[in-house]
N, C-alpha and C positions, 0 to 999 in steps of 0.2 A: 579097396578094402571091401571085405563080403560078410563080413561080423557085426554085429550090437557090440560084441567089446572093445571090436577096433573102434566104432562109433564113438563110446563111450572114452575111449583112450584118446582119441584125437582131439573130442571135444574138451577135456581137461588140459592135456597139453595146449593147448589152443588161449582156453580160461587163463592160463599158468601165464602165458608169456604175453598175453595183450589185455586181459582182466574179461570181467563175465560177457559174455559175450550177449547184443541185442538180438533177443528171439521173436518169432513169430510163426501162429499155426493156421492152415490155410482147412478148413473144416470143410469144403468142399472134394480137395484136392488130397485130403488128412496129410498134408506134408508140416512136415518141424525145419523148419530152417534159422539157421544161429552165421549171427555175421559176425566179423571185426574187422577192425581197420587198422591198419599200419602207415602211417606217413599216405602212399599213395596206393599204395597197395591194400585191396578187401579181398577179404577172405569170408567165403560162405560154405560153411557144411549142410548138406539137408538129411534130411531121413523120408522118406516116403513109405510112409508106412500101408497101403493100400501095395502097393506091389512087394515091399519089403525089400528093396533099394537102396544104398546110402551114395550119395553126390558132394566130392569135395570140388570146389573152384578158385582158383584165385584169381585175379582181376588187377590188373594196373590201371587207376582209374584215368588218365588223362589217354590214355591208346580206348580205352575202354568209348570213351566219353566222344572222343573220335569218329572210331566206327562208328557207332551210334548215331552221330550226325550223319556222316557218311550212308549212311543207311534210308536214311529220311531222303535225304536228298534226290536219291536214286530211286525212289519210288514210282513207277509207270505213273502217268497222269489222273490215266480210266480208272485205277485203285485209290488214288488218292481222291478222286473225286467221289465217288461211291461212298468211299467214307468219310466226306463231310455231308451228302445227302442222308448218310443215318445218322450222323450227331445230329441235324437238326429237326430229324422227326423224334426225336427220342423226348420221355415229355417231362 
């Protein structure tokens, strides 16, 4: 997807098919994100205002959850320890 018109058409089609999207806007990254869910499938439509980019992603929830768990299990111990130390220092 390359244009705002294409983005708007996709959003309109997803809203019609799956209902009104849940939306969020991140002021730091200037990203507008729309989310829909259909059973185990999650759909994410993202507009990045700072760069003018548009992104569309489909996630199969059971698989993405499993992959995220595997990624967490494979974090090298030294990185995990560093993260834990940083969290304990947080105010």
